[in-house]
N, C-alpha and C positions, 0 to 999 in steps of 0.2 A: 504494500500500500504506500502511495507517495507520502513523503515526510516533509516537514518544514524545518529548516536549520537556521539558527539565529547566531550571528557573529557580532561581537562588540567592537568598539573603537580601539585605536592603538593605546597601549598602556592601561587598558581597562579589562574587566572580566565580564563573564556572563551576567553578573549582578546588575549590569546596566539595564537589563530587562527585568524590572521589578514585578510586583504582584499583579498590576493590571495586565501585563503581557502574559504572565503565566496563567492567569484566570481565563484569558481570551483564547489561548492557543495551547494545544497539546503537542508542542513542538520540542525540538532538541536545542537547548541553549548551551552553546559551546564556549569554552575558554580557548585561548591561544595555546599551542603546544608548548610543553615545558622543555622539549628537546627538538629544536629546529636550528640547523646550522646552514641553511640555505641563504641566498643573497638576492633572490628575486621574488616578485609576487607570484610568478608562475610556479616556482618550486614550492612555495607555501600552499598554493591551491592544490597541487598534486598530492601533497602530504595530507591535507585536510580531507580530500575526496576519499583517500584510502583509510585514514584513521577513523573518520566519522561515517564511513560507509554511505556516502552521498551517491544516490542512484539517479539515472535518467528519469525525468518526470517529477523530481523533487522541486521544492521551492527553497530558495536561499534568500534570507533577509539579513541585511548588514547595515550598520551605522559607521560612517567615516571609513577607516581602514577596512572594516568588515564589509562594507558595500563594494569597495574596490576589489576585495578578494572574491565577493559574490560574482562580480563581472568576470573575473578571470576563471572561476569555476565554470561559468556559462560558456567561456571560450573553449573549454575542454570537454564538457559533456552536455547533452541536451536536457536542459532544465525546463520545467513548466513555466517558471517566471522567476524574476529577481525583484526584490524590493530594496530600494536604496533610501536610507534615512540620513540626510545630511551627508551625502557621499558624492562620488564623481564617477563618470564613465570614461574620463581621460585625464591625464595628468595636467593638462592645460587649464582645467577647471579649478585646480587648487590655487589658493591665494598666491599671487606673485611675490608678496612679501616673504611668505614662508619658503617659497622656491629659492629666493636669494639667501635665506638664512640656513637652509638645511645642511650645507657643508659643515656648519658649526656643531652639528648634533653630537659628534664624537666628544666634544668637550663637556657637555652636560645634557645627556639625552632626556632625563626626566624633567629638567627645567624647560627644555625645548617643548616637550609635549604639553606641559602645564600651561606654558605661554600660548601655545596654539589653541588649547581648549578655552582659553579666556577664563572668566569667572566660573569656576566649577563647583558643583554641589559637593558637600562634605563627603558623600559616599564615594564620589569619583576620586577625591584627594586620597582617600583611604586605599582605593585600588592601586593608585600610583605607587604606593609604598611596597606593593607586592609584585610590581612589574619587573621583568627581566630587562636590564639596561641594554644587553647585547641584542635582544630581539628588537627593541625599539630603534637602536642604531641601524640595524640591518634594514628594517622596514622603512625608516625615514629616508634612507638612500634609495631603496627599491622603488617606492611609489613615483619618484621623479625620473625613473628610467622605464616605467611601465608603458606598454604599447596601447593600453586602453581596451575597451569592449569591442570585440570583433564579431560577436555572435548576434543573431537576430532574435534572441530570446526576448519575450515581452518584458519591459521594464516599467515598474511603478516607482515614481520619484516623489518623495516627501522631503520638504526642505524648510529650514528656518529663514524667515525674511531677514534676520539680522545675523546670519552666519558669516563670520569673518575668516573662517578657516577655508571653507569651500563656499564662496559666494553663491547666492541663488542662481541656478542655471536659467537659461532663456526659457526653457520649457520645463515646468514641473506640474505634477498632477495635483499636488496640494502644497500651498505655502502656509506655514504656521508662524504665528507671531512670537518667534523665539530665536535663539542662537544656534550654535553648533550641537548642543546637547539635548535637542528636542526629544530624543528617545527616552530621556529621563525626566525632562521638565514638562513635556506635553505628551505623555504616553497615550492618553485617551483620544486625543486628536489624531495621532498617528495610526492607532488601531482602527478608528472609525474610517479613515481614508482607505486603509487596506480592505476593510470589510465592504465598503461601498463598491470598490473595484471588483471584488469577488462576486457581487450580485450581477455584474454586467454580463 
């Protein structure tokens, strides 16, 4: 039976998807791997497909880095759809300011991600303390060398109007009055948008 897989943002855990998400979906809420020594988004997607047993016909939902990885998974296997929450389909959509700063990530990876997230909820700050700095370094470099979504998998995009990390794209299915962390700050609006699309 097709499954729904949920991926968090960089430096975060599956706890980004709080009670409203878990009440609404009987999905699989994943953390990033504790053992990943790759250096590309493609290699990460390959490992996740294997480790999390993602099958053709599944749905992958991702916020920020999680959405980018969802796109790359769609490049590799035929998914039913992908849902991007404050995420990108190509590296050019990421803030130009962060693009200029990303070479500095080796100096202070956690500080870089915190600055990128902006004013973060306390729960997210706690997640940062559990993050693997090497994984963050690797992915901060990788996303700026990613080739983007190549698949024609249906994409549902939900975005914060005030997102400074990945500014609102020209076309979004739902714009929410929030920033980069709408998966945490506006979960009910995000869920409603997905459910409305499912009725179509």
